C-alpha positions in Angstrom: -92.4 32.1 141.6 -95.0 33.2 144.4 -94.4 36.8 143.3 -95.3 35.7 139.5 -98.7 34.3 140.8 -99.2 37.6 142.5 -98.3 39.7 139.7 -100.7 37.6 137.7 -103.6 37.8 140.0 -103.2 41.6 140.4 -103.5 42.0 136.3 -106.2 39.6 136.1 -108.4 41.2 139.1 -107.5 44.6 137.6 -109.0 43.6 134.4 -112.0 42.0 135.7 -112.7 45.2 137.4 -112.5 47.4 134.4 -115.0 45.0 132.8 -117.4 45.6 135.5 -117.9 49.4 134.6 -120.8 48.3 132.0 -123.0 46.9 134.4 -125.4 48.8 137.0 -127.3 47.2 139.7 -130.5 48.9 140.4 -132.2 46.7 142.9 -131.2 43.3 144.3 -133.4 41.5 142.0 -133.0 43.6 138.7 -130.1 43.9 136.3 -129.5 46.5 133.8 -126.6 46.4 131.6 -125.6 49.6 129.7 -124.6 48.7 126.4 -126.5 49.1 123.2 -129.2 46.7 124.2 -130.5 47.0 127.5 -131.6 44.0 129.4 -134.0 43.9 132.5 -134.2 40.8 134.5 -137.0 40.7 137.2 -137.2 37.9 139.5 -140.3 36.1 140.1 -139.9 36.2 144.0 -139.5 40.0 143.7 -143.4 40.1 144.2 -142.9 38.6 147.7 -141.0 40.0 150.4 -140.1 38.0 153.4 -140.1 41.1 155.6 -143.6 42.0 154.3 -144.9 38.5 155.0 -143.6 38.5 158.2 -144.8 41.7 159.4 -148.4 40.5 157.8 -148.2 37.4 160.0 -147.1 39.3 163.0 -149.8 41.6 162.6 -152.8 39.3 162.2 -152.1 35.5 162.1 -152.7 33.8 158.9 -152.2 37.3 157.0 -148.8 36.3 156.1 -150.3 33.1 154.3 -152.6 35.1 152.4 -149.9 37.4 151.2 -148.0 34.4 150.1 -151.1 33.4 148.3 -151.2 29.9 150.3 -154.6 29.7 151.1 -154.8 26.2 152.1 -152.7 26.7 155.1 -155.2 29.1 156.8 -157.3 26.0 158.3 -154.0 24.7 159.8 -153.3 28.3 161.3 -156.6 29.1 162.7 -157.3 25.4 163.5 -154.3 25.4 165.4 -155.5 28.3 167.3 -158.9 27.3 168.1 -157.6 24.1 169.4 -154.9 25.7 171.9 -157.7 28.2 172.5 -160.1 25.3 173.6 -157.4 23.7 175.6 -156.8 26.8 177.5 -160.4 27.4 178.3 -161.0 23.7 179.4 -157.9 23.9 181.8 -158.9 27.4 183.3 -162.6 26.5 183.9 -161.4 23.4 185.8 -158.6 25.5 187.7 -161.3 28.0 188.8 -163.6 25.1 190.0 -161.0 23.1 191.7 -159.5 26.1 193.3 -163.0 27.5 194.7 -163.4 23.8 196.5 -159.9 24.1 197.9 -160.5 27.1 199.5 -163.8 26.2 200.5 -162.2 23.1 202.2 -159.4 25.3 203.7 -162.0 27.6 205.1 -163.9 24.8 206.5 -161.0 22.7 207.9 -158.0 24.5 207.7 -155.7 21.8 209.2 -157.4 18.6 207.9 -155.9 17.6 205.0 -158.2 14.7 204.4 -161.7 16.5 204.9 -163.7 15.8 201.8 -165.6 18.5 199.8 -169.3 18.0 199.9 -169.9 18.1 196.1 -167.1 16.5 194.3 -165.7 14.3 197.5 -162.1 15.2 196.8 -159.7 15.6 200.0 -157.9 18.7 200.4 -154.6 17.0 199.4 -156.4 15.6 196.4 -157.6 19.1 195.6 -154.0 20.7 196.1 -152.6 18.1 193.5 -155.5 18.7 190.7 -155.2 22.5 191.2 -151.5 22.4 190.7 -152.1 20.1 187.4 -154.7 22.4 186.0 -152.7 25.4 186.5 -149.5 23.5 185.0 -151.7 22.8 181.7 -153.3 25.8 181.3 -149.5 27.8 181.5 -148.7 25.1 179.1 -151.4 26.3 176.6 -150.2 29.7 176.7 -146.6 28.7 175.9 -148.3 26.4 172.8 -150.1 29.7 171.8 -147.1 31.8 171.6 -145.2 28.6 170.0 -148.1 28.6 167.2 -147.9 32.5 166.7 -144.3 32.2 166.1 -144.7 29.1 164.1 -147.0 30.8 161.5 -144.9 33.8 161.4 -141.9 31.7 160.5 -143.9 29.8 157.9 -144.8 32.8 156.2 -141.3 34.5 156.3 -139.6 31.0 154.7 -142.5 30.7 152.2 -142.0 33.8 150.8 -138.1 33.2 150.7 -138.8 29.9 148.7 -140.9 31.5 146.0 -138.1 31.9 143.9 -137.1 28.2 143.8 -138.4 25.6 141.4 -140.0 23.0 143.7 -141.2 21.0 140.5 -138.1 20.2 138.4 -138.6 18.4 135.2 -137.8 15.1 136.3 -137.6 12.0 133.7 -137.9 8.5 134.7 -137.1 5.7 132.4 -136.5 2.0 132.5 -133.6 0.8 130.7 -131.6 -2.4 130.0 -128.7 -2.8 131.7 -125.8 -5.1 130.9 -122.8 -5.3 133.1 -119.4 -7.7 132.9 -117.3 -8.2 136.1 -114.3 -10.3 136.4 -115.4 -12.0 139.6 -119.3 -12.7 138.5 -119.1 -12.6 134.8 -121.6 -11.1 132.5 -124.7 -9.7 134.4 -127.9 -8.3 132.5 -131.2 -6.8 134.0 -133.4 -3.6 134.1 -132.2 -0.3 135.4 -134.6 2.4 136.6 -132.9 5.9 135.8 -134.0 9.4 136.8 -132.9 12.4 135.3 -133.3 15.8 136.5 
């Protein structure tokens, strides 16, 4: 019995291989059938290459979104970079300010952790904590900047991939009367909301 299925599978697969001779694939998104009539099918997504969108986004942030014609994402991309840059500048300025005050305290009283700075009135130990916090937050802003850069690249790449999908299917919503009979509850009637795609 197994031998019969193997022979049948062999003949069916050989027959399907012969039927493939008349089809020639030119590109991934084009199909030409060589017969009396020539059919050329081009995809809408062929105009948007995901690799090209990724490359554009890597060269200049936001350029991948422009390539995909998603102009509404540009304020989000540049707004994210500007806000992270503002946070970086804020923490870098504070880091420099309090580091200079810490160095002043260490020069004035190297062994006294309770020595207060004349301007800010922070002790040396408090200044150490403040400087560490500002440095940590500044470094976190650098990590966020790298994450924002990668996120906009991934967004451009995925958006170019999703161009071929129809995100607005034809949806029909209707309200229909419903009547149901059940052995336990008897006859039920009501209204049902029906979604058809």
